[in-house]
C-alpha positions as CSV (number, residue, x, y, z in Angstrom):
1,M,-0.3,-31.1,27.1
2,G,-0.2,-27.4,28.9
3,T,-1.3,-24.2,27.5
4,I,-2.8,-24.0,24.1
5,I,-0.9,-21.3,22.4
6,D,-2.3,-19.5,19.8
7,F,-1.2,-19.7,16.0
8,A,-4.3,-18.0,14.1
9,G,-6.1,-14.4,15.0
10,N,-4.9,-11.1,13.6
11,D,-2.4,-9.9,16.6
12,Y,0.5,-10.2,14.2
13,L,2.9,-8.0,16.3
14,G,1.7,-9.2,19.8
15,L,0.7,-5.6,21.1
16,A,-2.8,-7.0,22.2
17,R,-1.2,-7.7,25.7
18,H,1.9,-5.2,25.5
19,P,2.1,-3.5,28.5
20,A,2.8,-0.2,27.3
21,V,-0.8,0.0,25.3
22,V,-2.6,-2.2,27.6
23,G,-1.2,0.3,30.7
24,A,-2.4,3.8,28.3
25,L,-5.5,1.7,27.5
26,Q,-5.6,1.4,31.9
27,Q,-4.9,5.5,32.2
28,A,-7.2,6.2,29.6
29,A,-10.1,4.6,31.1
30,A,-9.5,6.0,34.3
31,R,-10.4,9.6,33.1
32,Y,-12.7,9.2,30.4
33,G,-14.4,6.2,31.6
34,I,-14.9,3.3,29.0
35,S,-17.8,4.1,26.7
36,A,-17.3,7.1,24.1
37,T,-21.2,8.0,25.3
38,G,-21.6,9.3,21.6
39,S,-20.5,10.5,18.4
40,R,-18.0,12.8,17.4
41,W,-20.3,15.3,16.9
42,S,-21.6,15.0,20.0
43,V,-20.1,14.7,23.2
44,G,-17.9,11.3,22.3
45,W,-14.6,13.4,21.0
46,R,-12.1,13.8,23.2
47,D,-8.2,14.6,23.0
48,P,-6.8,10.9,21.7
49,H,-9.5,10.7,19.4
50,E,-7.8,14.2,18.0
51,Q,-4.5,12.7,18.3
52,L,-4.9,8.8,16.8
53,E,-6.7,10.8,13.4
54,Q,-3.3,13.3,13.2
55,E,-0.6,10.1,13.7
56,L,-2.4,7.9,11.6
57,A,-2.5,10.6,8.7
58,A,1.6,11.3,9.2
59,F,2.2,7.5,9.2
60,C,0.6,6.5,6.0
61,G,1.9,9.7,4.0
62,T,-1.7,11.1,3.4
63,Q,-3.4,14.6,4.4
64,D,-5.7,13.1,6.5
65,A,-7.4,10.3,8.9
66,C,-10.8,9.4,10.0
67,I,-11.2,6.9,12.6
68,F,-14.7,4.9,13.5
69,G,-15.8,2.3,15.6
70,A,-15.2,-0.7,13.6
71,A,-13.2,-1.5,10.1
72,Y,-15.9,-3.6,8.5
73,L,-17.9,-0.2,8.5
74,G,-15.6,1.6,5.8
75,G,-16.7,0.0,3.1
76,A,-20.3,1.4,3.2
77,I,-18.1,4.8,4.6
78,Y,-16.4,5.3,1.1
79,F,-18.4,4.0,-1.2
80,G,-21.6,5.7,0.2
81,R,-19.4,9.0,-0.3
82,M,-18.4,8.5,-3.6
83,A,-21.3,7.4,-4.8
84,A,-22.8,10.8,-3.5
85,A,-20.0,12.5,-5.6
86,G,-21.0,11.2,-8.5
87,F,-19.1,7.6,-9.2
88,R,-21.3,4.9,-10.5
89,V,-19.1,2.1,-11.6
90,V,-16.2,0.0,-9.3
91,F,-13.5,-2.7,-10.6
92,C,-13.2,-4.8,-8.4
93,D,-11.1,-7.8,-7.5
94,E,-13.8,-10.4,-7.4
95,M,-12.6,-11.2,-3.3
96,V,-12.6,-8.5,-2.2
97,H,-13.4,-7.9,1.6
98,S,-17.4,-8.2,2.2
99,N,-17.4,-4.9,3.9
100,Q,-16.4,-3.7,0.5
101,Y,-19.4,-5.9,-1.4
102,M,-21.7,-4.4,1.8
103,G,-21.3,-0.6,0.6
104,M,-20.7,-0.9,-2.9
105,R,-24.6,-2.4,-3.0
106,A,-25.2,0.1,0.3
107,A,-24.4,2.7,-2.5
108,G,-26.2,1.7,-5.3
109,L,-22.8,0.9,-7.4
110,E,-22.5,-1.3,-10.4
111,I,-19.9,-4.2,-9.5
112,R,-17.9,-5.2,-12.4
113,A,-15.5,-7.9,-10.9
114,F,-12.1,-9.1,-12.1
115,R,-10.3,-11.8,-11.8
116,H,-8.9,-12.2,-8.5
117,L,-5.8,-11.2,-8.4
118,D,-5.7,-10.7,-12.5
119,V,-4.2,-7.6,-14.1
120,E,-4.6,-8.3,-17.7
121,D,-8.5,-9.0,-17.1
122,L,-8.9,-5.9,-15.4
123,R,-6.7,-4.1,-18.1
124,R,-9.4,-5.5,-20.4
125,Q,-12.0,-4.5,-18.7
126,A,-10.9,-0.8,-18.0
127,K,-9.8,-0.4,-21.7
128,A,-12.8,-1.0,-23.0
129,Y,-14.7,1.4,-20.3
130,S,-16.0,5.0,-21.3
131,G,-18.9,5.2,-18.3
132,P,-19.1,8.1,-15.6
133,P,-17.0,8.1,-12.7
134,A,-15.4,4.8,-11.7
135,I,-13.7,3.5,-8.7
136,V,-10.9,0.8,-8.7
137,A,-11.1,-1.1,-5.2
138,T,-9.2,-4.3,-4.2
139,D,-7.5,-5.4,-1.0
140,G,-3.9,-5.3,-0.5
141,V,-3.5,-8.5,1.9
142,Y,-5.9,-11.0,1.5
143,G,-6.4,-11.7,5.0
144,I,-7.1,-15.5,4.6
145,S,-4.3,-16.6,2.4
146,G,-2.1,-13.8,2.5
147,E,-2.1,-12.9,-1.1
148,V,-0.8,-9.6,-1.9
149,A,-2.2,-7.3,-4.8
150,P,-0.5,-6.1,-8.0
151,L,-1.0,-2.5,-6.2
152,A,1.1,-0.7,-8.8
153,D,-0.1,-2.3,-11.7
154,F,-3.7,-1.4,-10.3
155,A,-2.8,2.0,-9.8
156,R,-1.7,2.8,-13.1
157,I,-4.6,1.0,-14.8
158,A,-7.0,3.4,-12.5
159,E,-4.8,6.1,-13.5
160,R,-5.1,5.4,-17.3
161,I,-8.8,5.9,-16.9
162,G,-9.2,8.7,-14.8
163,A,-10.3,5.7,-11.5
164,A,-10.1,6.7,-8.1
165,F,-8.1,4.2,-6.3
166,F,-9.2,2.4,-3.2
167,V,-7.0,-0.3,-1.2
168,D,-8.5,-2.0,1.9
169,D,-5.4,-2.8,4.0
170,A,-6.6,-4.3,7.3
171,H,-4.1,-7.1,7.4
172,G,-1.4,-5.3,5.7
173,F,-1.1,-2.3,8.2
174,G,1.4,-2.3,10.8
175,A,2.1,-5.9,9.7
176,F,4.2,-5.5,6.4
177,G,6.4,-3.1,4.2
178,A,10.0,-2.3,5.4
179,T,8.6,-0.2,8.2
180,G,5.2,-1.5,8.5
181,R,2.9,1.0,6.5
182,G,1.4,-1.9,4.8
183,S,1.0,-2.6,1.3
184,I,0.8,0.6,-0.1
185,E,4.9,0.8,1.4
186,F,5.8,-2.7,0.1
187,C,4.3,-2.0,-3.6
188,D,5.8,1.2,-4.0
189,I,2.8,3.1,-3.9
190,D,2.5,7.5,-3.5
191,P,-0.1,7.1,-0.4
192,K,-1.4,10.8,-2.3
193,R,-2.8,8.5,-5.4
194,V,-5.0,5.9,-3.2
195,T,-7.9,6.0,-0.2
196,I,-6.5,3.9,2.3
197,L,-9.2,1.5,4.8
198,A,-7.4,-0.3,7.4
199,S,-8.0,-1.7,10.9
200,M,-7.1,-1.0,14.1
201,S,-7.5,-4.8,15.8
202,K,-4.9,-6.4,13.3
203,A,-1.5,-5.6,13.8
204,M,-2.7,-2.8,16.1
205,G,-4.1,-5.0,18.6
206,C,-6.8,-2.9,19.3
207,N,-10.3,-2.0,17.9
208,G,-11.8,0.3,15.2
209,G,-11.0,1.3,11.7
210,F,-9.5,4.1,9.7
211,L,-9.7,5.6,6.3
212,A,-6.7,7.9,5.3
213,G,-6.1,9.9,1.8
214,A,-7.0,13.2,0.3
215,K,-8.4,16.1,3.3
216,D,-11.6,17.0,1.5
217,L,-12.5,13.7,0.8
218,V,-11.5,12.6,4.3
219,E,-13.6,15.3,5.5
220,A,-16.4,14.3,4.0
221,F,-15.8,11.0,5.3
222,R,-16.2,12.5,8.5
223,R,-19.8,14.2,7.8
224,S,-21.1,11.4,5.5
225,P,-24.1,9.5,7.3
226,E,-22.2,6.2,7.2
227,A,-19.6,7.8,9.5
228,S,-22.0,10.3,11.9
229,G,-24.4,8.2,12.6
230,S,-21.8,5.5,14.4
231,S,-19.8,5.8,17.8
232,V,-16.2,6.0,18.0
233,V,-14.0,4.0,19.7
234,P,-14.1,4.4,23.4
235,P,-11.4,7.1,24.5
236,P,-9.8,4.3,26.1
237,V,-8.9,2.4,22.9
238,A,-7.9,5.3,21.3
239,A,-5.8,5.9,23.5
240,A,-4.4,2.2,23.8
241,A,-4.1,2.6,19.5
242,L,-1.3,5.6,20.2
243,A,0.7,3.4,21.8
244,A,1.1,0.5,19.5
245,L,1.2,3.0,16.4
246,D,4.3,4.3,18.4
247,L,5.4,1.0,19.2
248,I,5.1,-0.1,15.5
249,R,7.3,3.3,14.9
250,R,10.2,3.1,17.4
251,Q,10.3,-1.0,18.0
252,P,11.3,-2.1,14.1
253,A,12.2,-5.6,15.8
254,L,8.5,-6.1,16.3
255,L,7.9,-6.4,12.4
256,Q,11.4,-8.1,11.8
257,A,10.9,-10.8,14.4
258,A,7.1,-11.4,13.0
259,H,8.6,-12.0,9.5
260,A,11.4,-14.4,10.6
261,N,8.7,-16.7,12.3
262,A,6.6,-16.7,9.1
263,A,10.2,-18.4,7.6
264,R,10.8,-20.3,10.1
265,M,7.1,-21.4,9.9
266,R,7.3,-21.9,6.5
267,Q,10.4,-23.8,6.6
268,L,9.0,-26.8,9.1
269,L,5.9,-26.9,6.7
270,A,8.0,-28.0,3.9
271,A,10.3,-30.5,5.3
272,A,6.6,-31.4,6.4
273,G,6.0,-31.9,2.6
274,I,2.8,-28.9,3.4
275,G,3.2,-26.3,0.9
276,V,1.6,-22.3,1.5
277,V,-0.3,-20.1,-1.3
278,C,2.3,-17.0,-0.2
279,D,5.2,-16.4,1.4
280,K,5.5,-12.5,1.8
281,H,3.3,-11.8,5.2
282,P,2.9,-13.3,8.8
283,I,-0.4,-14.8,7.1
284,V,1.2,-18.8,6.6
285,A,-2.1,-20.4,4.8
286,M,-1.3,-23.8,4.5
287,L,-2.5,-25.5,1.1
288,L,-3.9,-28.7,1.8
289,S,-6.0,-31.5,-0.3
290,D,-9.2,-31.0,0.7
291,E,-11.2,-29.4,3.7
292,R,-11.6,-33.0,5.7
293,E,-7.4,-32.8,5.6
294,A,-7.6,-28.8,6.7
295,A,-9.8,-30.0,9.6
296,A,-8.1,-32.6,10.5
297,L,-4.6,-31.2,11.0
298,S,-6.6,-28.4,13.0
299,T,-7.3,-31.2,15.4
300,H,-4.3,-33.1,15.3
301,L,-2.5,-29.7,15.9
302,L,-4.9,-28.9,18.7
303,A,-3.9,-32.0,20.5
304,H,0.2,-30.9,20.7
305,G,-1.6,-27.5,21.8
306,V,-1.0,-25.5,18.9
307,R,-4.7,-23.8,18.3
308,I,-5.1,-23.2,14.0
309,P,-9.1,-23.5,13.7
310,Y,-10.6,-24.9,10.8
311,F,-13.6,-23.7,9.3
312,H,-15.2,-21.6,6.1
313,Y,-14.1,-18.8,5.5
314,A,-16.4,-16.1,4.8
315,S,-14.3,-14.1,2.7
316,E,-12.1,-16.9,0.4
317,P,-14.1,-19.8,-1.5
318,R,-11.2,-22.1,-1.3
319,H,-12.1,-24.5,1.2
320,N,-8.6,-26.7,1.5
321,L,-6.6,-23.7,3.3
322,L,-5.8,-23.6,7.2
323,R,-4.6,-20.6,8.0
324,A,-2.2,-20.1,10.4
325,V,0.1,-16.7,11.1
326,A,3.1,-15.9,12.8
327,R,3.3,-13.4,15.8
328,A,6.8,-11.5,16.5
329,I,6.1,-13.2,20.2
330,Y,6.6,-16.6,19.7
331,T,9.5,-18.1,21.2
332,E,11.8,-21.3,20.3
333,E,9.7,-23.3,22.6
334,H,6.5,-22.2,20.7
335,L,7.4,-22.5,17.6
336,G,9.4,-26.4,18.9
337,R,5.7,-27.6,19.7
338,F,4.7,-26.1,16.5
339,A,7.6,-28.5,14.8
340,E,6.8,-31.7,17.0
341,A,2.8,-31.4,16.2
342,L,3.5,-31.6,12.5
343,R,6.3,-34.4,12.7
344,T,4.1,-36.2,14.8
345,R,0.8,-35.9,12.8
346,P,-0.7,-39.4,11.6
347,A,0.5,-40.7,8.4
348,A,-2.8,-40.2,6.5
349,L,-2.1,-36.5,6.9
350,S,1.2,-36.5,5.3
351,R,0.3,-37.7,2.3
């Protein structure tokens, strides 16, 4: 079988091992050490952190950005601060990432879930609403299925009822939109109308998360208990993230390659009689008949050197999906191995 090729995970652009990213991390580690050693308000803040926040805000087209140790903290930081500012209700897609639910519940907000990606259900609930300040919250790209939220419709509904608009774009940022600015760009949303949560561990191939939005709000995030009490990313990781962001800006061919490889994978799957959930993102979620077939296909692919693990995804209730990704760094040999594995799958998996 030889080497095993990962056709899963989140390193969409292949930046986790890019020489420029690794080199930036190594140089910063030699200068600053490998730990932040404290919070941003203590001794943990260095030049790469400051520069990274500025560059992220500029790239997103927002007034400011605030970085923190893990994107999973984003829900707690955002909803905690919004609750402190007087917001009481959240209209959210029923399948938003668990970090959002964790943040909403910890903040004591009333959660009013609407059906997954259902504009009409949100519109119906919002039309009947006349309570205290509210938030409309959604993922931009759903991390298992690759489905893209109808952000333009959601934004209009939020504006109509005077609600804040929040988008968790962990899987969109860097891997989606014409220039990698994520689902906000893809759906043509004015960045000034939204607060964006994104991850540096997905398309950027690094670690940590950030919130981007209006200056006064982002400054409140920085000083919130949820953010102030947590460590920032280590300085070497911040330096690596700066290098990754620079590559995303200067090398659009990376994004184009990921989407071209995704299109090729979907063609191969269609020829094999396997449908996919969505055709817009480098996430290629295969639709199988049930979880038994999904697990069996995963096992067969691994026997041919293609690793796509099957398990019950925490944020996805459908268990008949096998989540693959298309990475920018796949070669013809890699895609050929994927094609051969599909061609040779047992008849029992070819229903």
